[in-house]
C-alpha positions as CSV (number, residue, x, y, z in Angstrom):
1,M,44.0,0.4,22.2
2,T,40.6,-1.2,22.8
3,E,38.3,-1.1,19.7
4,K,35.2,1.0,20.3
5,K,32.0,-0.9,20.3
6,D,29.2,-0.1,17.7
7,I,26.4,0.4,20.2
8,K,23.7,1.2,17.6
9,A,24.2,-2.3,16.1
10,M,23.6,-4.0,19.5
11,E,20.4,-5.7,20.4
12,L,19.0,-4.6,23.7
13,S,20.4,-7.6,25.7
14,A,24.0,-6.8,24.4
15,L,23.5,-3.1,25.2
16,C,22.5,-4.0,28.8
17,D,25.8,-5.9,29.1
18,F,27.7,-3.0,27.8
19,V,26.0,-0.5,30.2
20,A,26.7,-2.9,33.1
21,E,30.4,-2.9,32.1
22,L,30.3,0.9,32.6
23,G,28.9,0.5,36.1
24,E,25.5,1.9,35.2
25,K,22.1,0.5,36.2
26,P,20.1,-1.6,33.7
27,F,17.4,1.0,33.1
28,R,20.1,3.2,31.5
29,A,20.4,0.7,28.7
30,R,16.7,1.1,27.8
31,Q,17.0,4.8,27.9
32,L,20.0,4.7,25.6
33,Y,18.3,2.2,23.3
34,E,15.2,4.5,23.1
35,W,17.3,7.5,22.2
36,M,19.0,5.6,19.4
37,H,16.2,3.6,17.9
38,K,13.0,5.6,18.7
39,K,14.0,9.2,19.1
40,L,16.6,8.8,16.4
41,V,19.0,11.4,17.8
42,P,22.1,12.1,15.8
43,S,24.5,12.3,18.7
44,V,25.1,11.2,22.3
45,D,25.0,14.8,23.5
46,A,21.3,15.0,22.5
47,M,20.4,12.3,25.1
48,T,19.4,14.8,27.7
49,N,18.1,12.4,30.5
50,L,21.4,10.6,30.7
51,P,24.0,11.9,33.2
52,K,26.7,13.9,31.6
53,A,29.5,11.6,33.0
54,F,27.7,8.6,31.4
55,R,27.4,10.3,28.1
56,E,31.2,11.1,28.2
57,E,31.9,7.5,29.0
58,I,29.8,6.4,26.1
59,K,31.7,8.7,23.7
60,T,35.0,7.3,25.1
61,R,34.1,3.6,24.9
62,A,31.7,3.4,22.0
63,E,31.3,4.3,18.4
64,Y,28.1,6.2,17.7
65,V,27.2,5.9,14.1
66,S,25.3,8.8,12.6
67,L,25.2,9.5,8.9
68,R,25.7,13.0,7.5
69,T,23.5,14.2,4.6
70,V,25.9,15.2,1.8
71,R,23.2,15.9,-0.7
72,R,19.4,15.7,-1.0
73,L,17.5,15.9,-4.2
74,E,13.7,16.0,-4.5
75,S,11.8,15.1,-7.6
76,G,9.5,17.7,-9.1
77,I,7.5,14.9,-10.6
78,D,6.4,12.8,-7.6
79,G,8.2,14.1,-4.5
80,T,10.6,11.3,-4.3
81,R,13.7,12.2,-2.3
82,K,17.2,10.9,-3.0
83,Y,19.8,11.2,-0.3
84,L,23.6,10.9,-0.6
85,F,24.9,10.1,2.9
86,G,28.5,10.5,4.0
87,L,30.1,7.7,6.2
88,A,32.8,8.1,8.8
89,D,35.5,6.9,6.4
90,N,34.5,9.5,3.7
91,N,32.7,6.9,1.5
92,V,29.2,7.9,0.3
93,I,26.1,5.8,-0.1
94,E,22.6,6.6,-1.4
95,S,19.1,6.0,-0.2
96,V,15.7,6.9,-1.6
97,F,12.4,8.0,0.1
98,M,9.2,7.3,-1.8
99,R,5.6,8.2,-0.9
100,Y,2.9,5.7,-1.8
101,R,-0.7,5.3,-1.0
102,H,0.0,2.3,1.2
103,G,2.7,4.3,3.2
104,N,6.1,5.8,3.1
105,S,8.9,3.6,1.8
106,V,12.7,3.8,2.0
107,C,15.1,2.0,-0.2
108,V,18.4,1.4,1.6
109,S,21.9,0.4,0.4
110,S,23.7,-2.6,2.0
111,Q,27.2,-2.0,0.6
112,V,29.4,0.7,-0.7
113,G,29.4,-0.3,-4.3
114,C,28.8,-3.8,-5.4
115,R,30.8,-6.7,-6.9
116,M,27.9,-8.6,-8.7
117,G,28.5,-6.9,-12.0
118,C,24.9,-6.7,-13.3
119,K,25.2,-5.0,-16.7
120,F,22.2,-2.6,-16.3
121,C,23.1,-1.2,-12.8
122,A,25.3,1.8,-12.0
123,S,26.0,0.5,-8.5
124,T,28.4,-2.1,-9.7
125,L,30.5,0.0,-12.2
126,D,33.3,0.7,-9.7
127,G,33.1,-2.6,-7.9
128,L,32.7,-3.3,-4.1
129,V,34.4,-0.9,-1.7
130,R,33.1,-2.5,1.6
131,N,30.1,-3.8,3.4
132,L,27.9,-1.6,5.5
133,N,27.5,-2.2,9.2
134,A,24.0,-2.9,10.5
135,S,24.1,0.6,12.2
136,E,24.9,2.3,8.8
137,M,21.9,0.5,7.3
138,L,19.6,1.5,10.1
139,E,20.8,5.1,9.9
140,Q,19.6,5.5,6.4
141,V,16.0,4.8,7.6
142,Y,16.5,6.9,10.8
143,R,17.9,10.0,9.0
144,I,15.2,9.9,6.4
145,Q,12.4,9.5,8.9
146,A,13.8,12.4,11.0
147,D,14.2,14.6,7.8
148,V,10.7,13.8,6.4
149,G,9.0,14.0,9.8
150,E,6.7,11.1,8.9
151,R,6.7,7.5,9.9
152,I,8.5,5.1,7.5
153,S,6.3,1.9,7.2
154,N,8.0,0.0,4.4
155,V,11.7,-0.7,3.8
156,V,13.3,-2.3,0.7
157,V,16.9,-3.4,0.7
158,M,17.3,-2.7,-3.0
159,G,19.8,0.1,-3.1
160,S,23.5,-0.2,-3.9
161,G,25.0,-3.6,-3.1
162,E,23.9,-7.3,-2.9
163,P,22.2,-7.6,0.6
164,L,23.0,-11.4,0.9
165,D,26.6,-10.6,0.2
166,N,26.5,-8.8,3.6
167,F,24.5,-11.5,5.3
168,D,25.2,-11.0,9.0
169,A,24.8,-7.3,9.0
170,L,21.6,-7.6,7.0
171,V,20.0,-10.0,9.5
172,R,20.9,-7.8,12.4
173,F,19.5,-4.8,10.6
174,I,16.2,-6.6,10.1
175,R,15.9,-7.7,13.7
176,L,16.7,-4.2,15.0
177,L,14.4,-2.4,12.6
178,S,11.5,-4.7,13.5
179,C,12.0,-5.0,17.3
180,E,9.3,-3.5,19.5
181,E,11.7,-1.3,21.4
182,G,12.6,0.4,18.2
183,L,10.7,1.6,15.2
184,L,8.7,-1.7,15.1
185,I,8.6,-1.8,11.3
186,S,6.8,-5.1,10.5
187,Q,9.1,-7.7,8.9
188,R,6.3,-8.3,6.5
189,N,6.9,-4.7,5.3
190,I,10.6,-5.4,4.7
191,T,11.8,-6.7,1.3
192,V,15.2,-8.0,0.6
193,S,16.5,-8.2,-3.0
194,T,19.0,-10.7,-4.2
195,C,20.6,-11.5,-7.6
196,G,20.5,-15.2,-6.6
197,L,23.2,-16.2,-4.0
198,V,22.0,-19.7,-3.4
199,P,23.7,-20.6,-0.1
200,E,22.7,-17.3,1.4
201,I,19.0,-17.7,0.3
202,E,19.0,-21.1,2.0
203,R,20.6,-19.5,5.1
204,L,18.0,-16.7,5.1
205,A,15.2,-19.3,5.1
206,E,16.7,-20.8,8.3
207,E,16.6,-17.4,10.1
208,R,12.8,-17.8,10.2
209,L,12.2,-14.1,9.4
210,S,9.0,-12.9,7.8
211,V,10.6,-10.6,5.2
212,T,9.7,-10.8,1.5
213,L,12.4,-12.2,-0.8
214,A,12.7,-10.5,-4.2
215,L,14.8,-12.4,-6.7
216,S,16.4,-10.3,-9.4
217,L,15.5,-12.7,-12.3
218,H,15.7,-10.5,-15.4
219,A,15.6,-13.5,-17.8
220,A,13.9,-16.9,-18.1
221,D,16.9,-18.8,-19.5
222,D,20.5,-19.1,-18.3
223,E,22.0,-17.9,-21.6
224,T,20.3,-14.5,-21.5
225,R,20.7,-14.2,-17.7
226,R,24.4,-14.7,-18.0
227,I,24.6,-11.8,-20.4
228,L,22.9,-9.5,-18.0
229,M,24.1,-11.0,-14.7
230,P,27.5,-12.5,-14.3
231,I,26.4,-14.3,-11.0
232,A,24.3,-16.6,-13.3
233,N,27.6,-18.2,-14.4
234,R,28.0,-19.4,-10.8
235,Y,24.3,-20.1,-9.9
236,P,22.1,-21.3,-12.8
237,L,18.3,-21.2,-12.6
238,S,18.3,-24.9,-11.8
239,E,19.8,-24.0,-8.4
240,V,18.4,-20.6,-7.8
241,L,14.7,-21.5,-8.2
242,P,14.7,-24.5,-5.8
243,A,16.4,-22.3,-3.2
244,C,13.5,-19.8,-3.6
245,R,11.0,-22.6,-3.3
246,Q,12.6,-23.6,-0.1
247,Y,12.4,-20.1,1.2
248,F,8.7,-20.0,0.5
249,E,8.1,-23.4,2.1
250,K,10.0,-22.5,5.3
251,T,8.6,-18.9,5.7
252,G,5.3,-18.9,3.9
253,R,6.2,-15.6,2.4
254,R,5.3,-15.2,-1.3
255,L,8.2,-14.4,-3.6
256,T,8.6,-11.4,-5.8
257,F,10.5,-11.7,-9.1
258,E,12.2,-8.6,-10.3
259,Y,12.4,-8.4,-14.1
260,S,14.1,-5.5,-15.8
261,L,12.9,-5.1,-19.4
262,V,15.7,-4.4,-21.9
263,A,14.7,-3.6,-25.4
264,G,15.5,-6.5,-27.8
265,V,17.2,-8.6,-25.1
266,N,14.5,-10.0,-22.8
267,D,11.2,-8.3,-23.7
268,K,9.7,-10.4,-26.4
269,D,6.4,-12.4,-26.1
270,E,8.4,-15.6,-26.2
271,D,10.4,-14.4,-23.2
272,A,7.2,-13.9,-21.4
273,G,6.1,-17.4,-22.2
274,R,9.3,-18.9,-21.0
275,L,9.1,-16.8,-17.8
276,A,5.5,-18.0,-17.1
277,G,6.6,-21.6,-17.6
278,L,9.6,-21.2,-15.3
279,I,7.7,-19.7,-12.3
280,G,4.1,-20.7,-12.9
281,D,4.0,-23.1,-9.9
282,M,5.6,-20.7,-7.4
283,H,2.7,-18.4,-6.8
284,G,5.0,-15.4,-6.9
285,H,4.5,-11.9,-8.2
286,V,6.5,-10.4,-11.1
287,N,7.6,-6.8,-10.8
288,L,8.3,-5.5,-14.3
289,I,10.9,-2.7,-14.4
290,P,11.6,-0.6,-17.5
291,V,15.4,-0.6,-17.3
292,N,17.0,2.8,-16.3
293,P,19.5,3.7,-19.0
294,I,23.1,4.5,-17.8
295,K,25.6,6.0,-20.1
296,E,28.2,3.3,-19.5
297,R,26.0,0.7,-21.2
298,N,24.1,0.7,-24.4
299,Y,20.9,-1.0,-23.1
300,R,17.7,0.7,-24.1
301,Q,14.4,0.8,-22.2
302,S,11.5,-1.1,-23.7
303,D,8.8,1.2,-24.9
304,R,5.5,1.5,-23.0
305,R,3.5,-0.6,-25.5
306,R,6.1,-3.4,-25.3
307,V,6.1,-3.3,-21.5
308,E,2.3,-3.5,-21.4
309,A,2.3,-6.3,-24.0
310,F,4.8,-8.3,-21.9
311,K,2.6,-7.8,-18.8
312,E,-0.5,-9.0,-20.6
313,A,1.3,-12.0,-21.9
314,L,2.2,-13.0,-18.4
315,M,-1.3,-12.4,-17.0
316,R,-2.9,-14.5,-19.8
317,R,-0.8,-17.3,-18.5
318,G,-2.0,-16.8,-14.9
319,I,1.1,-14.9,-13.6
320,N,0.4,-11.9,-11.3
321,A,2.4,-9.0,-12.8
322,T,2.6,-5.3,-12.3
323,V,4.8,-2.6,-13.8
324,R,6.9,-0.8,-11.2
325,R,6.0,2.9,-11.0
326,E,9.0,4.9,-12.1
327,M,10.0,7.2,-9.2
328,G,12.5,10.0,-9.2
329,R,13.5,9.7,-12.8
330,D,14.4,13.5,-12.9
331,I,16.8,13.1,-10.0
332,G,18.7,9.9,-11.1
333,G,16.3,7.6,-9.2
334,A,18.0,4.3,-10.2
335,C,20.5,2.5,-8.0
336,G,24.0,4.1,-8.0
337,Q,23.3,7.0,-10.3
338,L,23.6,9.8,-7.7
339,R,26.7,8.3,-6.1
340,K,28.4,7.6,-9.5
341,G,27.8,11.2,-10.6
342,Y,29.1,12.6,-7.3
343,L,32.3,10.5,-7.4
344,E,33.0,11.4,-11.1
345,K,33.2,15.1,-10.1
346,G,36.0,14.3,-7.7
347,E,34.0,15.6,-4.7
348,R,34.3,14.3,-1.2
349,A,31.7,14.0,1.6
350,F,33.8,15.9,4.1
């Protein structure tokens, strides 16, 4: 039996070839593309200007990925929405909608689970189940925009999973999300987070995209970083930071350094001094994140005064730093918390 083709993950040229294989005229490919990537319809049956026989042929020959909303929570504090989406294989993933002054933002997952093992993250507790397809990544944005009824202008790939561990699907997702025939979300408004996979950072630089790279740094020395992030055993800072410099040099895109503050572990003034010395010549921005406590770990969040003191210590040394606004704390806003709680109850998406 011939494997069905994932048409939502096709660029327009490939979709034109697929439509030609079905004996249809080229303009049908543009109609189909628009239904998927602009009108964001959840099914082929909703494509009302396509002939019924063509729609039936599509359903026979192609896979039409459409996520199903299993659960949606909305914060009573700031209006953040957290979505639990069901996949065709009964796995579940989560995504977050956040409303900011500069526009609506969506945080998407790139994998079901994660294998990186970062000690402060709920996403990785049960390991990696599988990578997401580009279409499943797109669908998180599409379902949320359709649900909210407002344009999404910013996308961060910072949900469950390590994006660069799913490299090919990530790059396809970025190209489809930013293409003019689709939602046309500027690549400059797309941020990709990584815990520091050096070969993949170098590969991403070669793609000549305009996305922002956010390095999950979380410590200014290898010893502390290895405690928090097992990947640091494989890629020390002496390899990670040169790869980031190369990314900046080839793309011209300023780097962001994510730094989760863990009380008594990496939040002292001397830690701030080491951090400033480490990245002072890279013209990047430090995003300070009070760590979200999870019950499986005993890490505590730095108190507000310590967070502000750490920020001030960086700024005195010429480092641009901000404290991430905490969104959706009352609905389990951190990566993996909603999915983890859902799976613990033994529930299933379908």
